[in-house]
N, C-alpha and C positions, 0 to 999 in steps of 0.2 A: 500867585503861588500855586493855587490849585491846578492851573493849566500846566505849570511846569512839572508838577507831581504826576500828572496823568501821562505825560509823554514817556517817561522812563517805564511806567507800568505797561503801556501799550507796546513799547519796544521789547520788553521781556516776554509778553505774550506772543509777539510775532516771532521772536527767536525760538521760543519753545515749540511753536507750530512748525517752523522750518526744521527744527531738530527731529521732531516726530516723523515728519515726512522723509527725512534722510534715513532714519532707523527703519521705517517701513520699506523703503526702496532697497536698502541693504539686505533685509530679510527676504524679500522677493527674489533678489538676485542670488542669494544663498540657496534657496529652494531650487531654482532653475539649475544652478551648478550641481547640486546634490543629485537630482534625478537625471540630469544629462550625463553624469559621470558613471552611471550604471547602478546607483543605489536605489533599486526598485524593489517593490514587494516580490517575494518569491512566487514564481508562476508554477502552474501545474506541470509544465514540461520539465522544470527543474527537479521537482519531486520525482517524476517518472524516471528521469535519468539516474536518480539516486537509489532506485529499487532494482534488485536483481543483480546478476553477474555470474561469474564462473562458479561451478560447484562440482563436487564428486560425491556420488551417493551409491547405494546398492539397490538393485531392482529386486522384485519378488523372486526371480529365478537365480539370484545370487550374482548376477552380472554387474559390472561397473557401468554407471550411468552418469553422464555429464551434461552440461548445458548444450553441448554440440549435438546431442541426440534430439534436441527439440528445435534446431535451427530450421527456419523456413516454414514453420507451421505454428499458428497461434496456440496458446494453451492457457487453461485456467488452473491455477495452483492454489491448493488449500493445505494448511498445516493443522495437524490434530494428532489423535492417537486411537488405537483400535478399541481400547476400553472406555472411550468417551461415552457417557450415558445419553447425551442428548444432541449437542451442537454438531458433532461430526456426522453421525448417521443422518440427521435432518438435512445438513448441508449437502452431503453427497447424494442423498435421495433427490433433493431439489435439483442439483446439477444434472442428474440423470433424466429427470422429468423435463427440464428445459431443453436438453439436447434432443429428446424425442419430439418435443413440440416444434423444433426447428426443421424437422424432416431431413432432407439431404444435406442441408447446410450444417446440421449438427455433426456431420462427419468431418467437417473442416477444422475442428479444433480438438485438442486433447484435454482430458481432465487428469490432473496430477495430484496425488495425495502424498504428503510427506509427513512421516511420523516424527513427533517431538518427544517420543518415549523410547529411545534406542535401548534402554535397559530391558524392556519387556517385549518390544515389537521387533521380532526377527523377520528376515525376508519372507519366510513361509507364512508367518502370521499376517503380514501385510497382504500377501497374495490372496490368502483365504478371505480376508476382510473386504478387499475391493471387489472380489467376485460376487459379493452379496447384493450389489446394487444394479445388476442387470444391464450394465453398459460398460464399455471398455474404459478402465481407469488405470493409469500408471501408478503403482504403489511403490514408494521409495522409503528406505531407511538408511542407516549408516552408523558409524561410530559416534561417540559423544562429540568428538572434535569436528567431524563432518557436519553433524546437525547444527552445532554451535555456529559454524561458518555460514551455512545457508540461511539460518534464521536471522543472523546479523545482516546479511546482504539484503534480505527482504524486510528488515525492520519489524520482525515478528516478535511478539511478547509470548513467553511461556514460563511457567513456574510450577514446581511441584507443591502440592498442598497435602500435608499429612492427614491421614484418616485414622479413626480408631482401629486398634488391632495391628498397627504397623503398616497398613496399606497406604496408598496415596492416590490422589487424582491430579490432574494438571489443568491449571487455568491457562488459556492461550487465546491468541488472536482468532476471531471468528470470521474474518473477511476472506473472500476469494479474490485473488489477484489475477487480472486478465492481462496476459503478456502477448504482444504482437509478434509478427513473423521474425522481427529482428531481435526478439528477446527483451523488448522495452515495455515497461508498464504502460498500458493504454487506459485502464480503468479498474475500479474495484467494486465488487458486489458486496454490499453490507449484509450482515446476517438478517437484519430486519427489513431489508429493502423489498418493495412491492414486486410481485412477479412480473408485471408488465415492464417495469423499469429494468429488471435484471435481464429479461429476454431481449430487450432493445439493445442493451450493452453487448450481449453475445452476438447479435446480428451485425453490429458495427465491428466487432472483433474479427469476424470472418469475411466482412464485406470488402 
């Protein structure tokens, strides 16, 4: 009797083993089909294609400026406001310094500053502000709608923060976006990034 009882038990174990092998095989085939059908992790190039695009803004001299004015030449674009107490002047001073360190190569890209404070930053204000940094910087502003469109295209965050006495400051993205000759995002310089790393990215941008 004991021998007859062992045979069904062994048969059950064998069946279970075969069943698990089939399940594992189906899972593997499912993964192959998933990745083969294009369901892959998002690549850096996908993100680059999602940043930037057409825009219409106002230059420091009151002229209309669009993305077409930057076609064929790389540029570094930064979003801020003229009354920014720290991040904006620090970032623009740094970009001016990096450009100087690049020598002749520094002339191969533009620095663009876009105000996210159209309520207070008029074209003349922008022009006077960018002139403080001792290097050519394209200063841009615009209407509320124009600014809203470009910050959306670049996925930039900005938000008014009320201050005592009815004043306000603005929290905003502190990164510099490096756009290639075709107007596509090539890289980003983080606010806390090492100088050597930022300089290397700018050399690649104009290379």
